[in-house]
N, C-alpha and C positions, 0 to 999 in steps of 0.2 A: 504493498499502498505506499502510496506517497503522498505526499501534505495535502496536496491540494483535492485528494481523493476523503481527504479527513470533513467530514460537517457536523459533527454530532463527538460530543464527550461520550465514548467508553462508561464512562462511570455514574455521571447521572444525566445524559440525553441531553443535553443542554446544549443550543449552537454555540461551537466553539466563532474563536475572535485571532484573525492576527493578531499576535506579539512577537513581540521582540527579545528574544529568549535565549541567553547563552551566542549571543551575535549575531541569530540567525531569525527571520520570520518564521514565526514555528504557530501551529493550530493549539491552542488554548483557551480552556473553559474559564467562562468570566463567573460561571457561579462555586463551583467545587476546586478550582487550582490544578486540576487535571491537563500536563501536558503532553502532546505527542514529539516523539523523538524517534525515527527513525530506525530499527535494527540496521545494520550491512547483510544482505545476504548471504550465504558461504556454498561454495560447490566444493567437491573433492570428486580429484582424477584420479586414474590408475594405469600409471608408465608398465605392461610388458610386455618383457620382451623372449624370445623363443626361437633359437638358431640365429641370432643376428636378426631378427625381425622384430616389431614392432607390431603389438595389434590393434588394429581400428575399426573404429564404426562407422555405415555411413548413417546420414541424420535422415530423417521422415519428413519434421519440425524446421519451422525457422524460426531463428533466421539459419544461415549457410546449408538448408536445405540440398541434397544434392554432395554435398563436401564433407569429410572425413574428419575423424576427431577423436581425441582419447577418449577411450569410456570414463562417463562425468555424469552428477548430476550436482542438486543441490541439497545441504545437510539437511537433515529434519531435526528442529527442535530436539535438547534430549540428545544428539545420538554424537557418537564417537566422528569426528570426520577419518580414519582409518578406513569405521568397521563402512560407513557412506561409499567410500569409493569401494571397496569390495561388493556393497551392495549394491550399483551403478556396475559395477562391470558383471555380475549374475546376472541382472534383468536385462542388458543389453548385447551378452555374448554369449549366455549358456555356461560362463565359464566360472567356477571356486577359484578362487585366491588368497592370500593372503600375504599387506601389507608388508613392509619391511625396513622402509624407510621414506621422511617424510625427502623431499627432493626439491621443491621451488615449493612458494608461497608467492604468489602475481595479484597485486590490488589494482584496482579501477574497470567501474564499469565498461565494457566494452557493446552493449547497446541496451535500452531502457530496461528489459526484462532477463538483465544476464544476475550474473552473481559481481557483488563488489573485492568480492577475498574469494580464492582459489587456489585447491592445496593440493600438491600434484604427491602421488604418494609409488615411489616404485612398491610394484607387486610379481609375486611367482603363484603359476598356477599352480591349483592343490587337488583339481579335481573338474566336470564337467563337463561338456561337448560345447563345440564351440554352433554357436547356434544364434543369426541378430533375433534379438525381441524389445521389449516398450517402445523409443521413441529411433529405433533403429530396424533397417530393411536390409543389411545384409554386416557382416563383420569379418575381419581380415587380420592374414599379416601379411606387410606386407617390410622389405626390405627397404634401407633409409635412401639407396641412392632409387626409389623407383618409388616414391611416395606418392600418390593417388591427390588431387585438389584438397587442402584444410583446413578446415574451420574454427575458427577463434586464436586471438594471441596463444593463451596458455599453452596449444597444440602445437604452434606454429615454434613456437617455445623454447617449449617442453625438445621435442626433438631437436632443434637445433645445436640445445646443448644437453645435452642429455644421450 
């Protein structure tokens, strides 16, 4: 939810007013004092390698529909980000993985519905059968010298550095 979408106080239902709070105009309740502070959206991705090839999924959703990315998705509230990377990999590729190392933290929202923070984990396959699912229509391993068109800064930067 962005600040423009906040019309009413979530505590008492009073219409909010834009007030300068902590250096920014923020929706605030004139009745009970509640203030809307947006939380960052966090995503987690898995870098899975096998026989010098990297696992990628082809996106069926916008943005970047038809382009390839690391298996990734949003971290749910109260979810360990490493477990989120494992969950997303299973949902999108059919492979069970175990994260072994945090490789990279990226910040900066790339598009309006994107994450503010992306955590990239190295992960190893522990089971499963490669089969695209969720918001991916294909999942495959690619050698780094023959990568398909890539989506997202996080995928591009990770594959160029790791």
